[in-house]
Residue frames as qw, qx, qy, qz and C-alpha x, y, z in Angstrom:
[[0.597, -0.577, -0.422, 0.365, 61.44, 158.13, 118.12],
 [0.070, 0.915, -0.003, 0.397, 61.81, 161.76, 119.20],
 [0.264, -0.837, 0.408, -0.250, 64.78, 163.09, 121.17],
 [0.906, -0.223, 0.342, 0.113, 66.90, 160.02, 120.53],
 [0.016, 0.656, -0.642, -0.395, 70.25, 159.39, 118.91],
 [0.932, 0.294, 0.051, -0.205, 70.34, 156.90, 116.09],
 [0.334, -0.505, 0.743, 0.284, 73.10, 154.40, 115.51],
 [0.803, 0.477, -0.031, -0.356, 72.94, 153.12, 111.94],
 [0.459, -0.372, 0.765, 0.257, 74.71, 149.98, 110.80],
 [0.100, 0.164, -0.779, -0.596, 74.64, 147.96, 107.62],
 [0.380, -0.293, -0.799, -0.363, 71.53, 146.02, 108.58],
 [0.390, -0.585, -0.654, 0.280, 70.25, 147.75, 111.70],
 [0.032, -0.634, 0.042, -0.772, 69.19, 150.99, 113.35],
 [0.497, -0.372, -0.655, 0.432, 69.42, 151.54, 117.10],
 [0.146, -0.767, -0.134, -0.611, 67.59, 154.36, 118.90],
 [0.508, -0.177, -0.568, 0.623, 69.00, 155.65, 122.18],
 [0.208, -0.891, -0.342, -0.215, 66.72, 158.00, 124.16],
 [0.547, 0.116, -0.264, 0.786, 68.84, 160.91, 125.37],
 [0.232, -0.773, -0.180, -0.562, 66.37, 163.39, 126.81],
 [0.608, -0.777, 0.082, -0.141, 67.87, 164.71, 130.02],
 [0.865, -0.259, 0.207, 0.376, 71.24, 163.05, 129.33],
 [0.526, 0.139, 0.325, 0.773, 72.49, 165.20, 126.47],
 [0.089, 0.586, 0.100, -0.799, 72.21, 168.92, 125.80],
 [0.578, 0.495, 0.633, 0.139, 69.91, 168.56, 122.81],
 [0.253, 0.949, 0.038, -0.183, 70.39, 172.15, 121.62],
 [0.187, -0.721, 0.597, 0.297, 74.16, 171.69, 121.43],
 [0.547, -0.002, 0.812, 0.202, 73.76, 168.30, 119.78],
 [0.519, 0.734, 0.437, -0.037, 71.41, 169.77, 117.15],
 [0.117, 0.936, -0.239, -0.229, 73.93, 172.55, 116.44],
 [0.382, -0.495, 0.735, 0.264, 76.78, 170.06, 116.18],
 [0.578, 0.268, 0.755, 0.155, 74.89, 167.82, 113.79],
 [0.404, 0.875, 0.236, -0.126, 73.69, 170.78, 111.69],
 [0.058, -0.841, 0.457, 0.283, 77.31, 171.91, 111.40],
 [0.465, -0.217, 0.824, 0.239, 78.39, 168.42, 110.36],
 [0.576, 0.588, 0.568, -0.012, 75.60, 168.35, 107.75],
 [0.262, 0.937, -0.088, -0.213, 76.95, 171.58, 106.26],
 [0.251, -0.633, 0.681, 0.269, 80.48, 170.14, 106.16],
 [0.540, 0.085, 0.823, 0.158, 79.34, 166.94, 104.45],
 [0.500, 0.773, 0.366, -0.134, 77.20, 168.90, 101.97],
 [0.098, 0.879, -0.362, -0.295, 80.29, 170.91, 100.96],
 [0.360, -0.362, 0.826, 0.239, 82.26, 167.71, 100.41],
 [0.572, 0.418, 0.706, 0.013, 79.45, 166.18, 98.33],
 [0.372, 0.894, 0.095, -0.229, 79.27, 169.35, 96.24],
 [0.078, -0.744, 0.591, 0.303, 83.05, 169.25, 95.63],
 [0.449, -0.100, 0.871, 0.169, 82.97, 165.59, 94.63],
 [0.536, 0.628, 0.559, -0.076, 79.99, 166.11, 92.34],
 [0.209, 0.906, -0.175, -0.323, 81.79, 169.08, 90.79],
 [0.236, -0.499, 0.774, 0.309, 84.78, 166.86, 90.01],
 [0.471, 0.186, 0.858, 0.089, 82.56, 164.17, 88.52],
 [0.440, 0.794, 0.389, -0.156, 80.74, 166.73, 86.35],
 [0.009, -0.815, 0.390, 0.428, 84.04, 168.20, 85.12],
 [0.883, 0.461, -0.031, -0.083, 84.62, 166.71, 81.67],
 [0.353, 0.724, -0.554, 0.210, 88.39, 167.30, 81.90],
 [0.424, -0.460, 0.696, -0.353, 88.63, 165.46, 85.22],
 [0.875, 0.104, 0.386, -0.272, 86.60, 162.49, 83.99],
 [0.794, 0.591, -0.143, -0.003, 88.60, 162.20, 80.75],
 [0.293, 0.737, -0.543, 0.275, 92.06, 162.57, 82.31],
 [0.455, -0.489, 0.656, -0.352, 91.95, 160.46, 85.46],
 [0.168, 0.142, -0.968, -0.120, 92.37, 156.71, 85.57],
 [0.605, -0.343, -0.566, -0.442, 89.33, 154.47, 85.93],
 [0.569, -0.273, -0.652, 0.421, 90.48, 153.65, 89.45],
 [0.114, -0.086, -0.268, 0.953, 90.54, 157.33, 90.51],
 [0.410, -0.186, -0.330, -0.829, 87.12, 157.84, 88.94],
 [0.653, -0.322, -0.673, -0.129, 85.76, 154.82, 90.77],
 [0.436, -0.230, -0.557, 0.669, 87.23, 155.99, 94.09],
 [0.080, -0.026, 0.051, -0.995, 85.75, 159.48, 93.61],
 [0.558, -0.266, -0.474, -0.627, 82.32, 158.03, 92.86],
 [0.640, -0.297, -0.684, 0.185, 82.59, 155.77, 95.89],
 [0.252, -0.120, -0.405, 0.871, 83.55, 158.74, 98.09],
 [0.308, -0.145, -0.162, -0.926, 80.56, 160.71, 96.80],
 [0.656, -0.298, -0.597, -0.352, 78.21, 157.80, 97.47],
 [0.552, -0.240, -0.633, 0.487, 79.64, 157.33, 100.96],
 [0.073, -0.051, -0.246, 0.965, 79.30, 161.02, 101.78],
 [0.468, -0.227, -0.354, -0.777, 75.71, 161.03, 100.47],
 [0.668, -0.326, -0.668, -0.017, 74.95, 158.11, 102.77],
 [0.390, -0.188, -0.495, 0.753, 76.52, 159.97, 105.70],
 [0.150, -0.107, -0.047, -0.982, 74.47, 163.03, 104.81],
 [0.598, -0.321, -0.518, -0.521, 71.23, 161.05, 104.80],
 [0.631, -0.301, -0.644, 0.309, 72.12, 159.50, 108.16],
 [0.226, -0.086, -0.321, 0.916, 72.95, 162.89, 109.70],
 [0.339, -0.204, -0.230, -0.889, 69.68, 164.36, 108.42],
 [0.670, -0.347, -0.617, -0.224, 67.80, 161.43, 109.93],
 [0.519, -0.235, -0.561, 0.600, 69.59, 161.92, 113.25],
 [0.010, 0.039, -0.118, 0.992, 68.83, 165.65, 113.28],
 [0.507, -0.292, -0.420, -0.694, 65.19, 164.97, 112.51],
 [0.667, -0.339, -0.660, 0.065, 65.01, 162.53, 115.42],
 [0.393, -0.192, -0.450, 0.779, 66.30, 165.20, 117.82],
 [0.146, -0.239, -0.139, -0.950, 63.64, 167.76, 116.88]]
């Protein structure tokens, strides 16, 4: 659906038409900015996970948490990209 916001849950997606209700240009800019922020976080987390010293020195719990954070941020990134695409 074009020009709609998407609400994504564990087992559902909800589309809310917003044409005429929301300044779509500002919303696109806001989401694009958020995508850049999340991409930076993903890059930092992947850098940690690719750092041999980090992986060898941290506890298994810290490593698991870092991987979980990376996976969560990747999911957020995919959702934001989907939202941006729906507003174009």
